[in-house]
N, C-alpha and C positions, 0 to 999 in steps of 0.2 A: 750569474746567468739564469735568462728567464725559464719557467720549466718547458719542458718538451714541448707540450699543448699550445704554449704560448710562443713558442718561436714564431717573429715575423718576418718572413722572407718575403721578399720583393722582387717579382718579376719585370726585368728594365724591357718596358714596350715601345718606346717613344724615343727614337733614334736616327741619327742620320749618319751619311756618308756611307761609303764602299764596305757593307759588312763580310768579312770573310768567310769563306765556304765551310760546311760545315766540317769537323774533322774528329781526330784523337790523337795521342802520343804526342801531342805538341806542348809547350811549355810557354810561362809568365813569367814575368817579372812586372814591377811595378816601379815606376820613379814620380815621385809625388802622387798626384794626380792620376796617374796615366798608367795605363795598361799595356803593357806592351808583349805583344805573342810572338811567335815563331816557331815554323816546323810544323808536323803535324800529317799526318795521312788520311785519306778517303780516293778511292778512285786517282792514287797518284800522291807522292809525297808532295806537298807545297814550299816553294822558298821562297817567297813571300813575307815582309815585315809589317807585321797590321799594329794601327794603335788606337785604345779606343781609350777616350777624355771621360772620365767621371763625372766631372763635372757638369761639362756642355751634354754630355751623351751624344758625341759626336766620334764616330769611326775615321781615320784615316791612313791613306798609304805614304809613307815618309818616301821622298824622292831619295834612297840610300846611295851610296858610290863607294868605289875603292873596293878591296878583294872581296867581293858579295861571295859567300858561302853558298855550296849547293844547298838543295832542300833537306831539312833530316827530319828524323822523329825519333823519339826515346830520346834524346838528348841529354845533357847536361845545361843549362843555363842559368846563370847566374848575375847578379846586378852590384856592382860596386858603386856608389853616386849617381854618377850619368855615363859609367861604363859599364857593357855587359860582355859576360865572357860565353862563349859555346863551346861543349867540349862535345866530340863521337857524336852516337847515335846512327839511324839506320839510314843511308842515303839512295838504296834501293833496295829491293829485297834479297837477303844474303850477302849482302855487302853492307860493311859496316866501316864507320869512320875512326878514327884517332886524333884527327886533325882539333885544332885551336884557333878559333876565332874572337878577335875584339871588333864590339862593335862603341864609338863614340857618340853616343844617343845627343850629344847637344851639337850635334853635325851631322849625325848620321852616315859617319864612315867607319864601315866597316875597313878588318886591316887582319892577314894571317899574321900569327906571332908562331916562333917555332922556338917554345921553352928548351933549356938544359936537359940532354938527358940525365938522370941519377946518377950522384957518384959512384955507388954499387948497384947491380941490377939493368932492367929495363925498363925502356919507359911504358906508361900503357897500353896494351893493348888496343887495337879498334875491339867497339862493345857498344850493343844500346840497355838501356833500361835501368842504367847505373845510376847512382846519386853524388851531388854536384853542391857541394854545399861551402858557404861564403861566410868566414869570420875574419876581423881583424882584416889583414893582407899576404891571406892562405885561404886557398880553397882547397876542398878536402873531396875524395873521390874515393868511392867505395862502391865493390863488385860491380854487378851487372851481366852482359851475355853474351858472349863470344863466336864466333864460327870456326870450328875448328878444320872444317874444307874452305881448300883452297879455290874450289869452284862454289862462287855462290850461289848456283841453282841446287847444287846437293846440300845441303843444312846440315852439318852438324851443332846440336849445341854444346856449350860448356859454360857452363853455371860458374860464375865468378868470386871470389872475398876477397880481393887484396886491395891493398888500402895502397893510397900515394896521397901527398903532400904539394901541394903546386904556389910556389912564393909568388907573390905580385911584387911590380914596379908601382911605386906610386905615382897616380895618374893612367898611367899609361905603358903597355908594356910586360912582360913576367920574365921573372929568372928565370926556374926552373923546375924540375921534378926532384922529389926526393919521397925517401922510402922510410919512412918511421918505422923505429923500433916499437912494438907494442907490446903491453905486459897481458895476462891473463887468454881466457879462450876467446878467441875470434868467432865470432857469428858465423855460422855456417854457410855458403854460397846463396846467391840468389840474385835476383832481379825484379826491375816493376814494383821497388820498395820505396818505402820513404826515409828520408834522414833530416833533420834540424839540428839547430845548433842555440843550445839557450844558457845563460848566464845567472845568476843571481844578482840582485840588485844589491851593489856595495860589500857582496860576499861571494867566496868559492869560485870557483874556475869556471871555465866555458867547457859543456858536454855535449856531445853529438848523440842524440837518441836516433836508431833506426828501429825500425815498427813497419812488420809484415814483409812481404813479396814473395815472392815465386821462385821453387828451387822443384820440379815435379809435381809439388801439391802448393798449396796455396799457405802461407803461414801467420801465424798471431803472436811471435814474440817480440819482443821488447830488450833493445840491447844499448846502456850506456857507454860514451868512450869518454873519457878526463882529456881533454888535449892538452892539460899541463904535463900529468903523468903518462898520459898515452896509455892508459889501461881500460880495456875491457871488462865489463861485469853487466849482470843482467840483476836490474832492479826488480825487486819484490813490489807487486802493485799490489794496490786492494780496487777493488769495485769491479764490476763487471768490462772483463776482456774484450775489445770487439772481434768479431768472428774472422777468422782467413782471410786474407787479402792480398791483392794485387790490386796494381793501375789504379789505386786511392790516391789522394792529395793529404798532405798534412802541413799545416801552419800555425806558426805559434803568434799567436796575441797575447801581451801580458807573460802571464807565468802557464799558461793555456797550450797545449799541441792541440788542432784542434782536427780529427779525421772523418772524412766523407768521402763515401762513394766507394766505388770497386770493385774488382770481381770478386765475388765471394762461391764457395763451391755448392752445389746442390744440393748432393748425394755424399758429402762427408769429404773426406781429401785425399783419401785414392782414387781419385772418377779418371786418370790417366789410363788406369789398368783397362778401363773399356772404351777402345776411341770411337764404338760405334753408337756409343748410347748415353757417350757422358754430354754433360749440359753443364754449363755456370749459369749462375746467373748476376745481373748486374744492383748496386743494391742503393739507398739513399740514405744508410744508413748515417748516424751524425753523433759523435761521441767528441769527447774530451780529457785529455791527460791533464792532470795538474801536477805540474812538474816539479813543484815544492815538494809536495805532499805523495806523491806517486799517487793519484789515486783517482782512476776512472771512472767518468759521468757520460751515461749514454742521453742523448739529448732529442733521437729519433732512431727508434729498434730497427730491424731489421724485420721485424713482424706487423709493422704499424704500417696500415695502409692510408691512402690517398686520394681520396674520392672528389676531394673538391679542386684538384690540382692547385693546389695551395703551397707547393713547393715542389723542386725539383726533381724528376724524374728519376729512378736509377739509372747509374750512368758509371763507365767506368773510362780511364783516359784522357779524362777532364782535363783542364788548371783549373787553378784555383790561389789567389792572391788577394795579400791581405792589406789594405792602402786605410791606415789610423787604425779603428777599432771594429769596419767592417771588412767582411768577405766577399767574393766578388768570384763566382762561378761562370765558364765557359763551355759551352760545349760535349765531347765524349761522346762515346756509343751508348748506345742504350740499348744492353741486350746483344747476345752472339751465340746461336746456336751451333756448333761446331758440325753434327752432321748435317746440315743444310748448307754452310758457308755463309754463312749471310749475318749479314749485320745492320744497323740501324743508327746512322750520326745524329747527335742532337745540334741545333744552332739557338738553342735559346740563354738569353744571360740572366742571372739571378746576383742579386746580393742579401747580406743576412746581419743585421748589426750586432754585434757579440754581445755590447753592454754600452748603458747609457753613455752618451757624450758629454767631454769635460768639460768645465765650467769656462766659460767664454772672458778674453781679457775685459777688464771694465770697459764699461762704456766711455766713449770719446768723444767730444764735441768737434764736430765740422764748421756749424756757423750757427748764429743766433740771432732773433730780433726779441722786440718786445712782446711777443709771443709764439713764438715756437724756436723747436732746435732743430738742427739738421743732427744727426748722431752717426757713428760708426761704432764699430768693434773688432776686433781681429777673428778672423774666419776660421771657425770649425772644422775641420776636413770631414766630409760624406756625413753633414746632414743635410735634415730634410729641412727646418727651417728654426726660428728663433723665436721666442719670447722674449719682448721687451714687456719691462713693470717699472713704475714710478711710485713716486711716494712723497709728501711736502707737510710742511706743517699748518699749511689754509687749511680751515675747514673743507670738508668734500659738499659745496652748495653751489648752486647756481651763482654765476660772475655777474658784478654788478657793473655797469657801463660806465659809473665814474669812478675816473682812475685818482679823482683827487680827493675825494671823498674816501675812498676806500678802494685797496690794493686787489680787486678785485675786477680789472675789467675785464669784460668781454672781449675774447681772442678774436683776431682777425685770421683766416685762412690765409696762407702763406702761397703765393706763386713761386718755386725755386728757380724758375728761369728767367727770374723778373731781378732777382735780388744783385747788387754788385758783388763781386768776388771780396773786396777789401773793406765791407761794411763792419761796423762795429759787434764784435760777438762777445757776449757775457761768459765768463766762465769763473765766476766767482765763489766765494764761501761762504761769506759773511760780507756784511753794509758794507765795509771799508774795504774790500778788496777788491779788485780788479786784476785783470790777468788776459795776457794774447798771446799767443806763437803765429807762425810762418814760417813755414821752411822751405828753402830751395837749395839746393846742392850747387856749386859753380865749379865749373872749370874756367881755369886761365884765362881772362878775354874775352868771358862768354857771357852774353847781355841773358838778365833774369825774364823770365816771364813766367805769369799762371797761366800752367796749361793742366788741362782735367786729365783724370785716370784715362787712358787710353784702352784700357780693359774693359770699362765697363762700356754693358749696355744700356737701350734704350729700356728694357722691360727688366733690366736686373734686378731691381727692388721691388718686386712682386708682394704684395700683399698677402699673405695665406689666408688669414682669418680677420681680417681689419678692413674697413672702408676708411680708417683715420687718416693712415699711414701714406703720404705721396710718392711717387718713384724719385730718388733722390739722388742714384749712384752716379748717374749720368752727368751733374750739375759742377757746372766750373766754379767749383768755391774753393775759399778756404778750409781747410780741415786744422782744428785745433786739439791741444792738448790737454787733457781732461785735469779737472780738479778734484779734487779729494777731501770732503771734509773735516778741518780738524776739530779734534776728539776735545781738545780742553775746553773750557766757557769761551763765552765768547762776551768782548766787555763792550760799551756804546760807542756809536757811530762814530763820536768825535775820537776816540781812540788814537793814539799817536800811531802815524803810519810806521814807523819803528818796530813798535813794539808787535803790532799785526802780523807785519813780513816775520819776524823771528817766531812767536808764536804758530805761525801757520806753516816753519819750515823745521816742525817736528812730525809733518806728513811720514806717515807708515811706510819704510822706504820698501818694504817687499814688493810692491805695488809692482803688474806686469804693465802700465801704462805710466802716461805723463803726467806729469802733476804740475799745474804754473799755478805761483801767487805773487802779483804783484802790488804794488804801493798805491794808494789813493789815486795819486798825480804819476805814474808810471806803467805805464801796459807795453809790453813786451810781445812783438808778433815774430813769428819766426819764417825765412825762407829757405829752401834746399832746392840749387839748380843741378838735378842732373839727372838721368835717366836711370838711376839702381835708385836701392833702400839703402837708406840712411838712418842713422839715429843720434840725434843729438842729447846731449846730457842738458842737465838742469844748469842754474846761473845763479851768481850772484855779485848781482850787478854794483860797480861801486864806481866814484869818479876816481877820474885821474890822480888829484888830490889829496886821495884820502882813501888809501888802501887798508885801513884799521877799523875799528868799530866805529861806527858813527852815530855822534852824540848832539847835533845840532838838527832841529827841523829842516835846514836846507840841504843839511845832504841828506836828509833820510828822502824827500822828495825824488830824488832820482837813483834811488836803491829799489831793487826786485829780488824778492827771493825766489828763486826756481829750480825744486828737486829735480829728479831724474826724466828725460824726457823719452819719446820714442816716436817715430815718424817711419810710416812706411810709404815708397816707393816717391813718385817726384808727385807732391803733393803741397799745396801752397795752406799753413796753418796757420787762421787768426782767432786769438779768441781775445774780450776786453769785457768785463764787466763796468764800466766810470759809474764814481761815487761820488754822489753828488747830496749834499746836505739838504735838498729839498725832497729826497727819496723817502716815501712815505713804510712809516714802518710798518714791519709784517706781521701782524698777527699769529702768535705759536703758541699750539695746545702746549698742554700740562702731559699728553700720553709720554710715556716712555719710548725711544728710539724703537726697541726691540718689538713695541704695541704696536705701530703706528700700521696699517692696514696699504699692502702694496696692491698697487690696482693695473691691470691691463692695459698698455698702449695698443697691442696687437700682438699678433703670430706672421712673422716677416719670410720670407722666401730666404733674403739674402741678409747681408750685414751691415745696411744700414738704412736709415729711416728720418724718415721728415715727420717732426712731433706737432703738433698744435691741440689736441685734444686726447683725453684720455675716457677710460669708460669709468663709469660709477659701477659696482658690485649691490646687488640689496643686503639690506643689513643684515649680518650675518653670517653672510658667503666668504668665503677667504676665493680669494685666485684660483686659477687651474692650476692643477700639480701635475695631471697627465695626460696624455695626450692617446686619440684611437680608441681607447673602448672608455674613454674617458668623458670627465666633466668638463665638457670643452662649453663656457658659455656659448648663447647665440649673442654675437655682438649686436646683432641688430633689434633685438629687443631691450639692449642694455643704454641707460640715460649717457652722457657724455658730457662730460665739463672742459672748457676752455683754459688754456696754460693763462697766467695772468703775469703783466709788465714788472719788473724788479722783484722778483719773488725764487726763491731756493727749489728746486727739485732734485729729487735723488731718484738715482734710476738702474738699475741694474737687469742683468738679459740672461736668459739660459736658452742651451740650443736643445733640439728636438732632434731625433732621428729613429727609430724603429722600435725600439728598447721602451721609449719615450720622454721624459724631459729631464735633463741633468742636473746637476748640481748651477746655482746661478753664480755669478762673477761679483767680485767686490764691490761695494755699492761707489758709484761716481755724483756727485752733485752739481749741479750748474745751475746758475740765475739769469733770466731771462733781462734785456736790455732794457736801459733809461738812454732815450736818444743823445745824440750831441755831441758826442766824442769824433775825433778826427778816423779815417781808417788808415792801414799800414801802407806802407810808402812800397813801392813798385819799381819794376825794371831795373834792377840791379844791375850796374856794369862795374867790372872791376880790370884795371887795365896797369902793365908796369911804365913806369917813368924812371926818369935819373933822381929822384928824391924819395922815392919809394914805389907806391901803387895810386893808385886814382880811382877811387871810388865813388863812382855817382848814383844818383835813382833819378823815379821821376815821383811828382806829389802824390797823396793820396787821391783817387779816383772818388772821393767822398768824403770830402775835408770839414763838412758841418761846419763853415765859415772858415776864418782866415786862420790860415796856418802861422805862427807867432814862432817858430822854432823849430830843427832838427836836433836830434841827438844821435850820434853815431859810438858803438863801442866794440871793445875788442877782447877777446877772450885769452888772457895773460896766464903766464906759469907761474905756480904758486905751490907754497910748502902744503897749502891745502888741497888742491888738488892730487898731488903725489899720493897725500895719503887717503883721498877720497876720489878718485876718477870720474865718479856719476856726478861730482859737485864744482862745478864752472865759476870760474869768477871772470868778473867783465871789469875796462877800466874805462872808461868815457874816452873819446881821441878827438869828439868833433861835437858841438853847441854852436848852432848861427841859422841864418836864414837860407842859406845858400843849400841847394841840391847835390853836393857833392863836396869832398874833402881829400885831404892827401893824408895819407898814410905814411908817417915816416920810415925809413930803413931801423932808428931808432926804439921807434914802436912797436916793429915788426918781430924785433931782436928777441923781444920778449913775449910773443906770440906763444899760446899752448895749441900743440896739435893735437885736436882729437881724432882716435882712433877707434870709437867707435864704431866708425863704418870705414870707409878708405879715409887717411890721413888726410885731414882739412883742417885749416886756419878758418874761426867761426867770428861773423861779426853779426851783429843787433842797429838796425836803425829804425827810431820812432818819430812818429811828429805830434806836434800839439798845438791846440787852439786855445779858446777861451776856458774852456769847459778842463783842459789838462792834456796829457800825453794817450793817445791811443796806441793800437797794439802796434810792435814791432815787428819790421822782418828779419829773419836770421837769414844769414848768408855763412851757406857753407865752401870755402873758397879752396879745393881738391888742389894735395899737395902731388898725387903720385906718391912714387917710391924715394922722391927728392929726399935724401941726410943732409943735405948743404944747406938746407935754408930756404926761406919762400921767395927770395930774389933769383936762385941760382939755377 
């Protein structure tokens, strides 16, 4: 964690939508990128549900329905998947609640639930300021403040230290309350404390940590409850313990419990003894407890002044949520002077990155031309941008305009809106390799159409620090499985295709993205026809007549080794690096791979980039390693170099947040195209008939000559798949000029059901012209939960 002086707080100043009114005593949870806020009070108790999207910086009020609970403050609020539970709280001055409500956030549907009472003892009494913590399928309720008086106007406070367990039903509903029998000394009664649950990775039992609170005076004690043995203890801690406090927040990120804000005593702990002269002060102090070592670390002390408004001002009764490794803070009361009975509520929203972001997934290829790549990588939550870099074996020098003489052809800027969605795309590892994938998921009897990602926006690929990359995320194009370079030595271009495929199947398997390697004449494309995320495993494509090892060139020509792949959402994935004997050789430097200089492509706001050039750093200069106070080069002063046709480039990407640049992804390698191969077939349809199913498709929109034949393949069951589900095996079921074929019931009986996403039968279809096979289209024919077979 950064030193206190280096904490990079960010105030969110540009947002849209209906901002909730300032308040305190509210609660918040996170569902993926959404911060959901309920309740709280300031000139009346709030009863609306507010949602803030941390990606789009937008507030909105969902249209809730069902048993909508009354407004409440200082209540319990936990999230279990997309289900939120609300327990207790103050519903009006002096009147507290013991009701339990459930919100199904996927439908914004409220429901009042009635858990069974404990088998021995009474259910929890009405209360506020309690802790309500979730672990597994149970919620744990501890402490709070009750009103002993039946008259809500005559408040007689009673501090609680009772402990309840609430068992949840899966998905929706609850079972009931129970009162666990605990061992050891129970913490003293208290309210407005915090409780978090933490379990060490791969070892230990879950433990609940209770810190601070109020019991006539503010507390700074730390308690631990082992949830397996139900034993209370007071762990011995090292470091400086935060001041006694209440109405603070506690959040766990990794193995750290972060404590922020709250009320701390101004004149010692026993301030209640002098009611006319007592003051509390709110604090903006910030500390964390390492839950593995039990050591406190102070990040911002109570005595530190903030004259530049560079961090949240002191507050209590605020809310804090962790999204990824980022903490968000909103509202709360800013100071309270009891003698004057006055308070001011904050309305500001802040966030703080607690550590550098993790490495993104490997860079994946969406589309390529002779001189550009459209690439993407999986999003990393709560980051401010991505640094994309590349290197190549080519010498970094001005490109030549004569491609026939040298492979340094001047690159041409690509207009992404003019590209054909099925154009040939390179994804190869060596001069002998070609690959392609396009995926759609198909519902039974549904036509396949290449659809853009509907979540993209026209400006979603803004480049933060680079004028080179073009906005490409709204481009209706194919998204390609990325390739990883075989780490073994490569032989000459006339090496047999079979040997090349087998060598490249040794790709390191733990890659988090898809890898595709195909033969020189066979390029596989994938398609998935459905509006849900889908995952397609890699494959070894084999001819129907030979399901054993290939020994002849003719058998090998129809073969492609494809290690594990991963596709997201409804996107068409295409890649192909056509091999040609006329391909000019690429000069390779003698520099070791680890010594190659990485060049910046740019810093991007989102997770896609259109790459046609890269920046050349001055001699002796390394690429940037940090951001903010860092050496960010002035890209406008750097020389640029175009991409070269038929050339391999290695890519890596790192995420950037307020703590700096995180680690780089694993390296991916792609090759720019050589023109002339056909695109992928499109508009695939599947319909049942008496013989089995009818599979049809449209010719490629870019045939690049005459189509000589089509091939269709079916993923089949084999012992190899049972041993390694990530490696599909395909059997060719059709080869001919027609754009349709019958898949018989006998063939379907041997089909492999792919369960990597929803159950589906997988087909692949590709076209061949004079130069060879282009990218194939992979289709996932969804089977639902049908266990009787594909035709039932």
